[in-house]
C-alpha positions as CSV (number, residue, x, y, z in Angstrom):
1,M,-16.8,-27.0,-148.1
2,K,-17.1,-26.8,-144.4
3,M,-14.9,-28.2,-142.0
4,D,-17.0,-31.0,-140.7
5,K,-17.6,-32.5,-144.2
6,V,-14.0,-32.5,-144.7
7,A,-13.3,-34.1,-141.3
8,N,-15.9,-36.5,-141.2
9,S,-16.0,-37.8,-144.9
10,R,-14.6,-41.3,-146.1
11,N,-13.4,-39.7,-149.3
12,D,-11.1,-36.7,-147.5
13,E,-8.8,-37.4,-150.4
14,F,-7.9,-34.2,-151.8
15,Y,-4.8,-33.3,-154.2
16,T,-2.3,-31.3,-153.7
17,P,-1.7,-28.1,-156.3
18,A,1.7,-27.6,-157.7
19,Y,2.4,-24.5,-156.4
20,A,1.7,-25.9,-152.5
21,V,4.6,-28.6,-153.2
22,R,7.6,-26.1,-154.6
23,P,8.2,-24.3,-150.8
24,I,9.2,-27.6,-149.6
25,L,11.7,-28.6,-152.5
26,K,14.4,-26.4,-151.4
27,Y,14.6,-28.1,-148.6
28,V,15.0,-31.4,-150.1
29,A,18.9,-32.3,-151.7
30,V,18.8,-33.1,-155.9
31,G,19.1,-37.0,-155.6
32,S,17.5,-37.8,-152.4
33,R,15.5,-40.9,-151.6
34,V,11.9,-39.8,-151.0
35,W,8.7,-41.9,-149.9
36,C,5.7,-39.9,-150.9
37,P,3.3,-42.8,-148.6
38,F,-0.2,-41.2,-150.3
39,D,0.5,-41.1,-153.6
40,T,0.3,-42.3,-157.1
41,A,2.3,-41.4,-160.3
42,D,-0.1,-38.7,-161.3
43,S,1.0,-36.4,-157.8
44,N,2.2,-33.3,-157.7
45,F,4.8,-34.4,-155.5
46,V,5.7,-37.1,-157.0
47,K,6.1,-35.0,-160.5
48,L,8.0,-32.5,-158.7
49,L,10.6,-34.2,-156.9
50,E,11.4,-36.5,-160.0
51,A,11.8,-33.2,-161.8
52,K,14.6,-32.5,-159.1
53,N,16.3,-35.9,-160.1
54,C,15.0,-37.7,-156.7
55,T,14.3,-41.2,-156.7
56,V,10.6,-41.2,-155.5
57,I,8.8,-44.2,-154.1
58,A,4.7,-43.5,-154.4
59,T,2.6,-45.8,-152.3
60,H,-0.9,-45.7,-152.1
61,K,-3.6,-47.5,-150.3
62,N,-5.7,-47.5,-153.4
63,R,-2.4,-49.8,-155.0
64,G,-2.5,-52.1,-151.9
65,K,0.0,-49.9,-150.2
66,D,-1.5,-48.7,-146.9
67,F,0.8,-46.8,-145.0
68,L,-0.8,-47.2,-141.6
69,S,-0.2,-50.8,-141.8
70,M,3.2,-51.3,-144.1
71,G,6.9,-51.3,-142.9
72,V,9.1,-48.6,-144.3
73,V,10.2,-49.0,-147.8
74,T,13.9,-50.1,-148.7
75,P,16.1,-49.2,-149.0
76,A,14.8,-46.9,-146.0
77,P,14.1,-43.4,-147.6
78,D,15.7,-39.9,-146.8
79,F,12.4,-38.2,-146.3
80,I,9.1,-38.8,-146.5
81,I,6.4,-36.1,-147.8
82,S,3.1,-35.9,-148.9
83,N,-0.1,-34.6,-148.3
84,P,-2.0,-37.6,-145.7
85,P,-5.6,-37.9,-145.8
86,Y,-7.3,-35.4,-143.1
87,S,-8.7,-37.8,-141.3
88,L,-6.0,-39.7,-140.6
89,K,-3.4,-37.2,-139.3
90,T,-3.5,-38.0,-135.8
91,Q,-2.5,-41.5,-136.8
92,V,-0.1,-40.6,-139.5
93,L,2.1,-38.4,-137.5
94,E,2.3,-40.8,-134.6
95,K,3.8,-43.3,-137.4
96,L,6.2,-40.4,-138.8
97,F,7.1,-39.7,-135.1
98,S,8.1,-42.9,-134.2
99,L,9.8,-43.9,-137.6
100,G,12.8,-41.4,-137.0
101,I,12.8,-40.2,-140.6
102,P,12.9,-36.8,-141.4
103,F,9.2,-36.4,-142.9
104,A,7.0,-33.1,-144.1
105,M,3.4,-33.5,-144.2
106,L,1.0,-30.7,-145.7
107,L,-1.7,-30.2,-142.8
108,G,-4.8,-28.3,-142.2
109,V,-3.8,-26.1,-139.3
110,V,-7.2,-26.0,-137.5
111,G,-7.3,-28.2,-134.5
112,L,-3.7,-29.6,-135.7
113,F,-3.0,-28.9,-131.9
114,E,-6.2,-28.8,-130.5
115,S,-6.3,-32.8,-129.9
116,Q,-5.3,-33.9,-126.5
117,V,-3.3,-36.8,-128.3
118,R,-1.6,-34.6,-130.6
119,F,-1.2,-31.9,-128.0
120,K,1.0,-34.5,-126.1
121,M,2.9,-35.9,-129.5
122,F,4.0,-32.3,-131.0
123,R,4.7,-31.4,-127.1
124,D,7.2,-34.6,-126.6
125,N,8.5,-34.6,-130.3
126,E,10.8,-32.0,-131.9
127,F,9.1,-30.5,-135.1
128,E,9.5,-27.7,-137.3
129,I,6.4,-25.6,-139.3
130,M,6.0,-24.4,-142.8
131,F,3.6,-21.4,-142.5
132,F,2.4,-19.6,-146.0
133,N,1.2,-16.3,-146.7
134,R,-2.1,-17.5,-148.5
135,R,-4.5,-20.5,-148.5
136,I,-4.0,-23.4,-150.6
137,A,-6.9,-24.7,-153.4
138,Y,-6.8,-28.2,-153.5
139,F,-8.4,-30.1,-156.1
140,K,-10.2,-34.2,-156.7
141,D,-9.3,-34.2,-160.2
142,F,-5.9,-34.8,-161.8
143,A,-7.6,-34.6,-165.4
144,D,-8.5,-30.8,-164.4
145,E,-6.8,-29.2,-161.5
146,K,-9.6,-26.8,-161.0
147,P,-9.7,-26.0,-156.9
148,S,-12.4,-28.2,-155.9
149,I,-12.1,-26.7,-152.5
150,H,-11.3,-23.4,-150.7
151,P,-10.8,-24.5,-147.3
152,P,-11.7,-22.4,-144.6
153,F,-8.6,-23.1,-143.1
154,S,-4.9,-22.3,-143.6
155,S,-2.5,-25.4,-144.4
156,V,1.2,-25.7,-142.9
157,Y,3.8,-28.2,-143.6
158,I,4.5,-30.1,-140.5
159,T,8.1,-31.7,-140.6
160,K,10.6,-33.3,-138.5
161,N,14.3,-32.5,-139.5
162,M,13.6,-31.0,-142.6
163,L,13.9,-27.2,-141.9
164,P,16.7,-24.4,-140.8
165,N,14.3,-23.4,-138.0
166,R,11.7,-24.4,-136.1
167,I,9.5,-21.7,-137.6
168,V,9.9,-20.8,-141.4
169,F,7.4,-18.5,-143.6
170,E,7.3,-19.2,-147.6
171,S,5.2,-17.3,-150.0
172,L,3.0,-19.3,-152.2
173,E,3.1,-18.4,-155.7
174,Q,0.3,-19.7,-157.3
175,P,0.3,-19.7,-161.4
Protein backbone atom coordinates (compact mmCIF):
# COMPACT_ATOMS: atom_id res chain seq x y z
CA MET A 1 0.00 0.00 0.00
CA LYS A 2 1.36 3.40 -0.89
CA MET A 3 2.22 5.83 1.88
CA ASP A 4 -0.19 8.47 0.57
CA LYS A 5 -3.10 6.04 0.81
CA VAL A 6 -2.27 5.28 4.43
CA ALA A 7 -1.67 8.92 5.31
CA ASN A 8 -4.83 10.25 3.71
CA SER A 9 -7.13 7.39 4.63
CA ARG A 10 -10.04 7.99 6.95
CA ASN A 11 -9.53 4.45 8.14
CA ASP A 12 -5.86 4.34 9.04
CA GLU A 13 -6.33 1.91 11.87
CA PHE A 14 -3.85 -0.90 11.55
CA TYR A 15 -3.12 -3.34 14.36
CA THR A 16 0.24 -4.21 15.82
CA PRO A 17 1.58 -7.77 15.74
CA ALA A 18 2.81 -9.22 19.05
CA TYR A 19 6.43 -9.32 17.86
CA ALA A 20 6.37 -5.50 17.57
CA VAL A 21 4.99 -5.06 21.11
CA ARG A 22 7.56 -7.30 22.83
CA PRO A 23 10.58 -4.93 22.51
CA ILE A 24 8.91 -2.17 24.56
CA LEU A 25 7.79 -4.59 27.28
CA LYS A 26 11.29 -4.91 28.75
CA TYR A 27 11.06 -1.23 29.73
CA VAL A 28 7.75 -1.62 31.60
CA ALA A 29 7.95 -2.85 35.18
CA VAL A 30 5.81 -5.82 36.17
CA GLY A 31 2.62 -4.59 37.79
CA SER A 32 2.68 -1.14 36.17
CA ARG A 33 -0.53 0.72 35.40
CA VAL A 34 -0.63 1.25 31.61
CA TRP A 35 -3.09 3.26 29.54
CA CYS A 36 -3.50 2.01 25.97
CA PRO A 37 -5.60 4.85 24.50
CA PHE A 38 -6.11 3.42 21.01
CA ASP A 39 -6.81 -0.17 21.96
CA THR A 40 -9.51 -2.69 22.76
CA ALA A 41 -9.23 -5.97 24.68
CA ASP A 42 -8.23 -7.63 21.38
CA SER A 43 -5.05 -5.55 21.11
CA ASN A 44 -1.69 -7.25 21.43
CA PHE A 45 -0.57 -4.31 23.57
CA VAL A 46 -3.35 -5.10 26.05
CA LYS A 47 -2.83 -8.87 25.96
CA LEU A 48 0.94 -8.78 26.41
CA LEU A 49 0.89 -6.09 29.09
CA GLU A 50 -1.74 -8.04 31.03
CA ALA A 51 0.41 -11.18 30.68
CA LYS A 52 3.13 -9.12 32.40
CA ASN A 53 0.71 -8.55 35.30
CA CYS A 54 0.19 -4.90 34.40
CA THR A 55 -3.11 -3.17 35.03
CA VAL A 56 -4.22 -2.05 31.56
CA ILE A 57 -6.77 0.63 30.82
CA ALA A 58 -7.80 0.20 27.18
CA THR A 59 -9.78 3.04 25.64
CA HIS A 60 -10.82 3.45 22.04
CA LYS A 61 -12.76 6.05 20.07
CA ASN A 62 -15.09 3.34 18.75
CA ARG A 63 -16.10 2.73 22.35
CA GLY A 64 -16.74 6.42 23.07
CA LYS A 65 -13.29 7.17 24.48
CA ASP A 66 -11.46 9.62 22.22
CA PHE A 67 -7.95 10.18 23.57
CA LEU A 68 -7.70 13.65 22.07
CA SER A 69 -10.80 14.95 23.84
CA MET A 70 -10.69 13.05 27.12
CA GLY A 71 -8.72 13.79 30.27
CA VAL A 72 -6.24 11.44 31.87
CA VAL A 73 -7.70 8.21 33.20
CA THR A 74 -7.71 7.93 36.98
CA PRO A 75 -5.80 6.90 38.84
CA ALA A 76 -3.06 8.25 36.59
CA PRO A 77 -1.13 5.59 34.66
CA ASP A 78 2.57 4.88 35.00
CA PHE A 79 2.84 4.68 31.19
CA ILE A 80 0.85 5.40 28.03
CA ILE A 81 1.64 2.87 25.29
CA SER A 82 0.02 2.26 21.91
CA ASN A 83 0.08 2.53 18.13
CA PRO A 84 -1.96 5.65 17.30
CA PRO A 85 -3.72 6.30 14.00
CA TYR A 86 -1.14 7.54 11.50
CA SER A 87 -3.21 10.59 10.54
CA LEU A 88 -3.36 11.81 14.17
CA LYS A 89 0.29 11.45 15.15
CA THR A 90 0.91 15.19 15.53
CA GLN A 91 -2.09 15.77 17.78
CA VAL A 92 -1.36 12.61 19.78
CA LEU A 93 2.27 13.58 20.37
CA GLU A 94 1.30 17.14 21.34
CA LYS A 95 -1.07 15.80 23.97
CA LEU A 96 1.40 13.22 25.24
CA PHE A 97 4.21 15.75 25.68
CA SER A 98 1.81 18.06 27.53
CA LEU A 99 0.66 15.33 29.94
CA GLY A 100 4.13 14.60 31.31
CA ILE A 101 3.40 10.86 31.72
CA PRO A 102 6.04 8.44 30.37
CA PHE A 103 4.90 7.12 26.99
CA ALA A 104 5.78 4.92 24.03
CA MET A 105 4.04 5.35 20.67
CA LEU A 106 4.74 3.13 17.68
CA LEU A 107 4.91 5.39 14.61
CA GLY A 108 6.01 5.31 11.00
CA VAL A 109 9.33 7.12 10.70
CA VAL A 110 8.87 8.54 7.18
CA GLY A 111 8.15 12.24 7.49
CA LEU A 112 8.05 12.05 11.27
CA PHE A 113 10.57 14.85 11.73
CA GLU A 114 9.78 16.78 8.54
CA SER A 115 6.61 18.58 9.62
CA GLN A 116 7.46 22.03 11.01
CA VAL A 117 5.07 21.48 13.92
CA ARG A 118 6.61 18.10 14.81
CA PHE A 119 10.15 19.40 14.22
CA LYS A 120 9.56 22.14 16.80
CA MET A 121 7.84 19.69 19.16
CA PHE A 122 10.77 17.25 19.06
CA ARG A 123 13.31 20.05 19.32
CA ASP A 124 11.59 21.45 22.41
CA ASN A 125 10.89 18.18 24.26
CA GLU A 126 13.11 15.43 25.62
CA PHE A 127 12.35 12.07 24.03
CA GLU A 128 13.91 8.73 23.14
CA ILE A 129 13.61 6.60 20.03
CA MET A 130 13.71 2.84 19.50
CA PHE A 131 14.84 1.62 16.08
CA PHE A 132 14.30 -1.91 14.74
CA ASN A 133 16.25 -4.24 12.49
CA ARG A 134 13.31 -4.68 10.09
CA ARG A 135 9.92 -3.30 9.13
CA ILE A 136 6.70 -4.21 10.90
CA ALA A 137 3.87 -5.83 8.94
CA TYR A 138 0.59 -4.55 10.39
CA PHE A 139 -2.80 -6.24 10.06
CA LYS A 140 -6.48 -5.19 9.91
CA ASP A 141 -8.30 -8.15 11.47
CA PHE A 142 -7.69 -9.64 14.92
CA ALA A 143 -9.38 -12.88 13.84
CA ASP A 144 -6.80 -13.34 11.09
CA GLU A 145 -3.52 -11.65 11.97
CA LYS A 146 -2.07 -12.08 8.51
CA PRO A 147 -0.22 -8.95 7.40
CA SER A 148 -2.51 -6.70 5.42
CA ILE A 149 0.02 -3.96 4.92
CA HIS A 150 3.71 -4.20 4.22
CA PRO A 151 4.54 -0.54 4.63
CA PRO A 152 7.17 1.15 2.51
CA PHE A 153 8.50 2.71 5.72
CA SER A 154 10.08 1.65 8.98
CA SER A 155 8.39 2.08 12.32
CA VAL A 156 9.92 3.31 15.56
CA TYR A 157 8.82 3.80 19.12
CA ILE A 158 8.94 7.44 20.14
CA THR A 159 9.14 7.43 23.93
CA LYS A 160 9.50 9.81 26.82
CA ASN A 161 11.10 8.79 30.12
CA MET A 162 11.04 5.09 29.26
CA LEU A 163 14.29 4.07 27.59
CA PRO A 164 17.75 4.03 29.23
CA ASN A 165 19.35 5.92 26.33
CA ARG A 166 18.27 8.54 23.84
CA ILE A 167 18.56 5.96 21.02
CA VAL A 168 17.97 2.24 21.49
CA PHE A 169 18.23 -0.52 18.89
CA GLU A 170 16.11 -3.65 19.23
CA SER A 171 15.63 -6.71 17.06
CA LEU A 172 12.18 -7.82 16.01
CA GLU A 173 11.78 -11.55 16.44
CA GLN A 174 9.09 -12.56 13.98
CA PRO A 175 7.35 -15.92 14.48
